[in-house]
C-alpha positions as CSV (number, residue, x, y, z in Angstrom):
1,M,42.8,-116.8,10.6
2,L,43.3,-117.7,14.3
3,L,43.6,-115.1,17.1
4,T,46.4,-114.1,19.4
5,V,44.6,-113.4,22.7
6,T,46.4,-111.1,25.1
7,I,45.4,-110.8,28.8
8,S,47.1,-107.8,30.3
9,T,44.8,-106.9,33.3
10,P,43.7,-109.0,36.3
11,K,41.2,-111.6,35.0
12,Y,39.9,-115.1,35.7
13,L,40.1,-117.5,32.8
14,C,38.3,-120.7,32.4
15,V,36.9,-123.0,29.7
16,Q,33.2,-123.5,29.2
17,D,31.5,-125.3,26.2
18,N,34.9,-125.4,24.3
19,C,35.3,-121.6,24.7
20,L,37.9,-119.5,26.6
21,V,35.8,-117.5,29.1
22,I,37.3,-114.3,30.4
23,K,35.8,-113.0,33.7
24,E,36.5,-110.3,36.2
25,R,38.4,-111.7,39.2
26,H,36.1,-112.5,42.2
27,E,33.1,-111.9,40.0
28,D,30.9,-114.1,37.9
29,R,30.5,-111.5,35.1
30,I,31.6,-112.8,31.7
31,L,33.6,-110.2,29.7
32,D,34.3,-112.3,26.7
33,K,33.9,-115.8,25.3
34,I,36.1,-117.0,22.5
35,P,35.9,-120.5,20.9
36,L,39.1,-122.4,21.4
37,S,39.0,-123.3,17.8
38,D,39.5,-119.6,17.0
39,I,42.7,-119.2,19.1
40,W,46.3,-119.7,18.1
41,V,48.2,-118.3,21.1
42,I,47.3,-116.9,24.5
43,V,49.6,-114.3,26.0
44,I,49.3,-113.9,29.8
45,D,50.8,-110.5,30.7
46,N,49.7,-109.8,34.2
47,P,50.6,-111.7,37.5
48,Q,47.1,-111.4,38.7
49,V,45.5,-113.4,35.9
50,S,44.0,-116.6,37.4
51,I,44.1,-119.9,35.5
52,T,43.5,-123.5,36.5
53,A,45.1,-126.8,35.7
54,S,41.8,-127.7,34.0
55,L,42.0,-124.7,31.7
56,M,45.6,-125.6,30.8
57,G,44.7,-129.2,30.0
58,Q,41.9,-128.1,27.7
59,V,44.0,-125.5,26.0
60,N,46.7,-128.1,25.4
61,D,44.1,-130.5,24.0
62,A,43.1,-127.7,21.6
63,G,46.7,-127.3,20.4
64,I,47.0,-123.7,21.7
65,G,50.4,-122.2,22.9
66,V,50.4,-120.1,26.1
67,L,53.1,-117.4,26.5
68,F,53.7,-116.1,30.0
69,C,55.3,-112.7,30.8
70,G,57.2,-111.9,34.0
71,S,57.1,-108.9,36.3
72,N,58.9,-106.8,33.7
73,H,56.1,-107.6,31.2
74,M,58.5,-109.4,28.9
75,P,58.0,-113.1,27.9
76,N,59.6,-115.6,30.3
77,G,57.8,-118.9,29.8
78,L,56.0,-121.0,27.2
79,A,53.5,-123.8,27.6
80,L,52.9,-126.1,24.6
81,P,50.9,-129.3,23.9
82,I,52.9,-132.5,23.6
83,G,52.8,-135.0,20.8
84,A,49.9,-133.4,18.9
85,H,50.8,-135.1,15.6
86,S,49.6,-138.7,14.9
87,R,53.0,-139.5,13.2
88,H,55.1,-137.8,15.9
89,A,57.4,-140.8,16.5
90,E,58.0,-141.3,12.8
91,I,58.7,-137.6,12.2
92,V,61.1,-137.4,15.1
93,E,63.0,-140.5,13.7
94,H,63.5,-138.7,10.4
95,Q,64.5,-135.5,12.2
96,L,67.1,-137.3,14.3
97,A,68.5,-139.1,11.2
98,I,69.0,-136.0,9.1
99,S,72.4,-136.0,7.4
100,K,75.0,-133.3,8.0
101,P,75.1,-132.2,4.3
102,L,71.3,-131.8,4.3
103,R,71.4,-129.9,7.6
104,N,74.0,-127.6,6.2
105,Q,72.0,-127.0,3.0
106,L,68.8,-126.2,4.9
107,W,70.6,-123.8,7.2
108,A,72.2,-122.0,4.3
109,K,68.8,-121.5,2.7
110,I,67.3,-120.2,5.9
111,V,70.2,-117.7,6.5
112,R,70.1,-116.5,2.9
113,R,66.4,-115.7,3.1
114,K,66.8,-114.1,6.5
115,I,69.4,-111.7,5.0
116,E,67.3,-111.0,1.9
117,N,64.3,-110.1,4.1
118,Q,66.6,-107.8,6.2
119,A,67.6,-106.0,3.0
120,R,63.9,-105.6,2.1
121,A,63.1,-104.2,5.6
122,L,65.9,-101.7,5.3
123,E,64.7,-100.7,1.8
124,L,61.1,-100.2,3.0
125,C,62.4,-98.0,5.9
126,G,64.1,-95.7,3.4
127,G,67.6,-97.1,3.8
128,N,70.4,-96.0,1.5
129,P,70.4,-98.2,-1.7
130,S,74.1,-98.9,-1.3
131,D,73.5,-100.3,2.2
132,V,70.6,-102.5,0.9
133,K,72.9,-103.7,-1.9
134,K,75.7,-104.5,0.6
135,I,73.3,-106.6,2.7
136,L,72.1,-108.4,-0.4
137,S,75.7,-109.2,-1.3
138,Y,76.0,-111.0,2.0
139,A,73.0,-113.2,1.1
140,K,74.6,-114.1,-2.2
141,D,77.8,-115.1,-0.4
142,V,76.2,-117.5,2.1
143,Q,77.8,-121.0,1.8
144,S,76.9,-124.4,3.2
145,N,76.1,-124.1,6.9
146,D,76.9,-120.4,6.6
147,K,80.5,-121.4,7.4
148,T,81.8,-117.9,6.6
149,H,79.3,-116.3,9.0
150,R,77.5,-114.1,6.6
151,E,74.5,-114.0,8.9
152,S,76.4,-112.1,11.7
153,A,78.2,-109.9,9.2
154,A,74.9,-108.8,7.6
155,A,73.3,-108.3,11.0
156,G,76.0,-105.9,12.0
157,V,75.4,-103.6,9.0
158,Y,71.7,-104.1,9.0
159,F,70.9,-103.0,12.6
160,A,73.4,-100.2,12.5
161,K,71.6,-98.7,9.4
162,L,68.0,-99.7,10.4
163,L,67.5,-98.6,14.0
164,P,67.2,-94.9,14.4
165,Y,68.0,-94.9,18.2
166,G,70.8,-96.9,19.9
167,P,72.2,-100.4,19.3
168,R,70.2,-103.6,18.8
169,R,71.0,-105.0,22.3
170,T,70.7,-102.0,24.5
171,G,68.7,-99.3,22.7
172,P,65.1,-98.1,23.2
173,M,63.9,-100.5,20.5
174,T,65.4,-103.6,22.2
175,A,62.3,-104.5,24.3
176,P,59.9,-104.0,21.4
177,L,62.0,-106.2,19.1
178,N,62.3,-108.9,21.7
179,F,58.6,-108.9,22.5
180,G,57.7,-109.2,18.8
181,Y,60.2,-112.0,18.3
182,A,58.7,-113.8,21.4
183,I,55.2,-113.6,19.7
184,L,56.6,-115.2,16.6
185,R,58.6,-117.8,18.6
186,T,55.5,-118.9,20.4
187,G,53.5,-119.3,17.2
188,I,56.3,-121.2,15.6
189,A,56.8,-123.5,18.6
190,Q,53.1,-124.2,18.7
191,C,53.1,-125.0,15.0
192,A,56.3,-127.1,15.1
193,V,54.8,-129.3,17.9
194,S,51.6,-129.7,16.0
195,H,53.6,-130.9,13.0
196,G,55.2,-133.5,15.2
197,W,58.7,-132.0,15.5
198,L,61.0,-132.5,18.5
199,V,61.6,-128.8,19.1
200,S,64.7,-129.2,21.2
201,R,66.6,-130.7,18.3
202,G,67.7,-127.9,15.9
203,I,69.1,-127.7,12.4
204,N,71.8,-125.3,13.5
205,H,71.0,-124.3,17.1
206,H,72.1,-127.0,19.4
207,S,72.4,-125.6,22.9
208,A,71.8,-128.3,25.6
209,E,70.2,-125.5,27.7
210,N,67.7,-124.5,25.0
211,A,64.4,-126.5,24.8
212,F,63.5,-124.7,21.6
213,N,66.6,-125.0,19.3
214,L,64.5,-125.9,16.2
215,V,62.2,-122.9,16.9
216,D,65.2,-120.6,17.0
217,D,66.2,-121.9,13.6
218,L,62.8,-121.6,12.0
219,I,62.1,-118.0,13.3
220,E,65.0,-116.5,11.4
221,P,63.4,-115.6,8.0
222,F,60.4,-114.0,9.9
223,R,62.4,-111.7,12.2
224,A,62.6,-108.8,9.6
225,A,58.8,-108.4,9.8
226,V,59.1,-107.5,13.5
227,D,62.0,-105.2,12.7
228,L,60.0,-103.4,10.1
229,M,57.0,-103.0,12.3
230,V,59.0,-101.7,15.2
231,V,60.8,-99.1,13.1
232,K,57.8,-98.1,10.9
233,E,55.5,-97.7,14.0
234,N,58.4,-96.1,16.0
235,I,57.7,-98.5,19.0
236,L,60.0,-97.7,21.9
237,A,60.4,-98.9,25.5
238,P,58.7,-98.9,27.9
239,L,56.1,-100.9,26.0
240,S,52.5,-99.7,26.4
241,R,49.5,-102.0,26.2
242,M,48.7,-100.5,22.7
243,N,52.3,-101.2,21.6
244,K,52.0,-104.9,22.6
245,E,48.6,-105.2,20.8
246,T,50.3,-103.8,17.7
247,L,53.2,-106.3,18.0
248,T,50.9,-109.3,18.5
249,K,49.4,-108.5,15.0
250,V,52.7,-109.3,13.3
251,T,51.4,-112.8,12.6
252,S,48.8,-111.2,10.3
253,V,51.4,-109.4,8.1
254,L,51.3,-110.7,4.6
255,V,54.4,-112.5,3.2
256,L,55.0,-114.2,-0.1
257,L,55.6,-118.0,0.0
258,D,55.5,-120.5,-2.8
259,G,54.2,-117.7,-5.1
260,K,51.2,-116.9,-2.9
261,E,50.5,-114.0,-0.5
262,M,49.5,-115.3,3.0
263,P,49.6,-114.1,6.6
264,I,52.7,-115.1,8.6
265,Q,50.5,-117.4,10.7
266,T,49.6,-119.4,7.6
267,A,53.1,-119.2,6.2
268,I,54.5,-120.7,9.4
269,D,52.3,-123.7,8.9
270,V,53.3,-124.2,5.3
271,Y,56.9,-123.7,6.2
272,C,56.8,-126.4,8.9
273,E,55.1,-128.8,6.5
274,S,57.7,-128.1,3.8
275,L,60.5,-128.8,6.3
276,R,59.0,-132.3,6.9
277,R,59.0,-133.0,3.2
278,A,62.6,-131.7,2.8
279,I,63.8,-134.0,5.6
280,E,61.8,-137.0,4.6
281,L,62.8,-136.7,0.9
282,K,66.3,-135.6,1.7
283,D,65.9,-132.6,-0.6
284,S,66.6,-129.0,0.7
285,D,64.7,-127.6,-2.4
286,Q,61.5,-128.8,-0.8
287,L,61.9,-126.1,2.0
288,L,59.6,-123.2,1.3
289,L,60.7,-119.8,2.7
290,P,58.8,-116.6,3.3
291,T,59.7,-113.3,1.5
292,L,58.9,-110.0,3.2
293,I,56.6,-107.8,1.2
294,G,55.8,-104.9,3.6
295,L,53.4,-104.4,6.5
296,E,50.1,-105.0,4.8
297,M,48.0,-107.2,7.0
298,A,45.5,-110.0,6.2
299,T,41.9,-109.3,7.2
300,P,38.9,-111.7,7.1
301,D,37.7,-109.8,4.0
302,S,41.0,-110.0,2.2
303,L,41.3,-113.7,2.9
304,R,37.7,-114.3,1.7
305,T,38.6,-112.5,-1.5
306,K,41.6,-114.8,-2.0
307,G,39.5,-117.8,-1.3
308,R,41.1,-118.7,2.1
309,L,38.1,-118.2,4.3
C-alpha cells in the first residue's frame, strides 16, 4: 500500500537515488528518505516548504500527485503527471465517444451507490433506522442520469441527520470534510491520469471552469468514508496537524468491491480500470463500485494475510 506523505512544517525537499529526501531548511541534515515507488500522494501544507523544478519533474515521472495547501491550510492546488498511460490517446477517444445513454446509466449507478454508502455511514453513526431507511429509499428511486435529483434530496436528509454540529456548508465540520474530500480527490485524479483518462471530461460534471470534472464524478461513492471518519473521530475546525494526519489515512479504510475487501487506495485503481472496460465495451454493468463497511483500516500485516503484499 502506497503512502500519503504530508509536509506541514518548513522543510527542503529533493530527490536522490529515486527517493524523496526531506531535510531541514538551510541545513544538510536528512530527516527522512522515502522511495518514490512507495509514495502515492504528497501533501504540501506549509508555505515555507522548498521544492525545485527538478523534484517536480522526477515526482511526475514517478506518477505521484502533489496537493498544495494555501495560507488557510486548505487544499488550493494540484499537480499531476501528464499522459502516463501508454494507450492514453486511444482511451481518450473512447471517452469522448461515449454515448448519452451509457453516460446516463453510469451516472445513475454512481449516484445510487453514493446514497447507499451515505445510508451505511448514518447507520454506523447510530442514526435513527427510519432515517437510514428513508435515505435508502432515495437510492432505490434513482433513475437514468438521476433525472429526478435523488442525489440532492438524499444529501439534504443525510447531512441534517449525520452532522452533530451545524450545517454541511458552514458548520464546524465543514473544513474537516473538505480536507478529507481533497485527499480523496487528489488520489483519484492521480489514478485517473495513470489510467489514461482525460480528467477534464466528466460523465456528469461538465463545467468549463473545472479541470477535474471526471474526478468529481468518480469521488462520489467514496465521500461517505470521509463523512464517517469526521463524525466518528469528532474532527472539528480549526484542523490540527493530528487531525490532518488522521484524515490522510482515509485512503487506507477498507471497502468492499467486487466481493473483496480492499483499502480505498486499491479500490480507486480497480474502479478506474472497470470504468475503462465499461466505456470500451459499452456496458455499464462492467463498472465496479465500492461499498462502505466501516472504518477498519488496511495494514501491511492485514494485506499480507489476504495475499496482497
